N, C-alpha and C positions, 0 to 999 in steps of 0.2 A: 502494499501498499506507499501510497504517496503522502506525503505533508499537504495539507491544503494551502498554506502560506506560500510556500515551494512553486506547487502547481500554478498558483497565481500571478507569481513573478516569473514564468514562464508565460503565459500570457500576457502579461503586459509589457514585455521587452519585443514580442512579435506582433502586437496590436494594430500599428501604425497609428494612423488616425482616424480609428474603428471608434463607434462610440460603444463606450460597455455598460452595459444594463447589470446591476449586483443585486443578487436576492438575499438576504435570510445569512446563509451559512457564510456565503462569499461576501457578506458585508462585515463581515468582521474583521477580515485581513486586508480588502481592499483599501481601505484610507490610509493605513501604513505605506501603501507600494504606490498609489497614483492617488492625484488629485487636480485634474484638469477640468475645462470644459465640458469634454467629452465623456465623464463618468457621471452616471445616473443611479445614485442608491435607490432602491427599491425596497423601503419599511413598511411594515404596518398593512399591508395588503398581499398577506401571503399567497402563494399560486400565482398570481398576477402577474409576476415579474414577465413574465415569456408572453402573455398577452402586448403588455406593451411594448416589448421587444418588435415584435408583428408590427406593429400598429407604426413603429419607428423605420421598420426595414422596408414598409409599404411605402412610407411618404418620403422614404430618402434612400431609393433603388441606388446610387451609386457609390451611396456610402455602408461600408461594412457595418453592421450591429451584432455585437458580442454579448451574448446574455450569460453571466456565470450564474446558475442556480441553484439550488438545492434540492434535494431527494424526496425531502420531506414536504416541502414547497410546491413541486411539482407535480406529488401526489394528488393535493390540493384542487390541483386544475388540468388533470390528463387529458381534458380535451382540448387544450392546447396545441399538443400534439397534432392530433388529425385536423383541427385548423392550421397550424401553420402549413404543416404537409400539402392541406389542399391548396392554399393560396399560393405555396414555395416560392418565397422570396431567394433568390441567389445570393443575396448580399447577408441573412441570417444564420451566423454561428453560435448554437447553443450545447455551453459546457452543465452539466450535471456535476456538483460535489455529492459523490454518495458517501456518507459516512454514517447508515443505518440508522443515524437518531434526527429528532426535531431537537436541533442545538441552542437554539434562539430563544425554546420554551422549554429547558431543563433538562434538555437530554432521554426524553421517551424514544422509546426504541417507534419506529416506524413500521407500519403492516408490511410485513411478508420483508422482513430485514434480509436482505441476504440471498431472497428465492428469486424477487422482480429482476430483471433485464431492463435496464432502461431505454440501452441501446436498441433489445430488440423489441420495445413497445415504438420507439421513435421507427423503427427500419419496418413495424408492423402498420403504423401508419400512412407511410410514405415519403421521409424523410430521403432525400437524394443518399447523403452518406450518413453512418453512423461508427462510432467507435467505443472502444471499452478499453480503458487502460488503468494497470494498476504498480507502472512504475514509472519514476520521473524521467527515467533518461528515454524512455520510450515517447511518452508527450514531448520531449526537447527535442527527439527526431523526427515528429512527425507534426507538430506544431504548425511549420508552415504552409504544409498541404493542407489540414484541417482549418485553417484559416484563407489559405488561398485559393480553396477549390469552389465552384457554386453551389451553395447550400438550397436547401436549407441542411446544416450539417449537426449533427448532435454527437457529442464526444462526454462519454462516461467516465469522471475520473475518481476512482474509489481511494478515498482515504479512510484514516481511524478513526472513530470517533472522539469527538473531545467536548467536553461541555465547558470550557476554558472560555471566560467573556474577556471582550478587549480593552483597553483603558477608555478608547476614545466614547464618547457620548452618541447616541442615536440622535439623528436630526427631527428637528417638529416638521410640523406639515409647513408651515409659511418655508424651512428650508429649502424641504421636498420640492415643493412649488417652484422656488427659487433656481434649484438645479434642474430641473424639468426646462424650465424658461433658457438656461444657460446652455442646455443640448441643443433644443430649438434653433436658436442665433447661430450657436456653432457651425450646424448643419446647415443654415440657410446661407451661411457666408462663403461656402464652399462649392 
């Protein structure tokens, strides 16, 4: 299994000018790695970050949109896999941190932890490319292909469960709205 922070660092190094939306588990580490106008933390609406990513991907088809989702969060909105596959945005890359727990709410196990294949669900839904990686070296070797190829692409990153909390505070609703507006302005400038 790979370390969540180290996996996100790999994504950050290879993102280019992509918008990055972080949800739940990923939101604990991402502020330590990146703070740009193209970062959109998505808190307080568990499961909906993939739908937000789809909207942005459709609104800005020339810009890569990367979502770093969590397994528990995705479980709360599995229908987004089918919707994303049906709309087939070539610019959407969907990373899922699979740690088997609801980290943001205290570490409760997700349903069917270790039994469900998120890459398998995405493939069955119609994603163009799917990956399931459990070694950081494999992510390093494949990240340019994962981000560079036409999507939609889902890459499941297997990490150990942790309930460790980060030192940063979660943004307020007003701060989230401001982040959304910054991303919109950054997209429209390109």
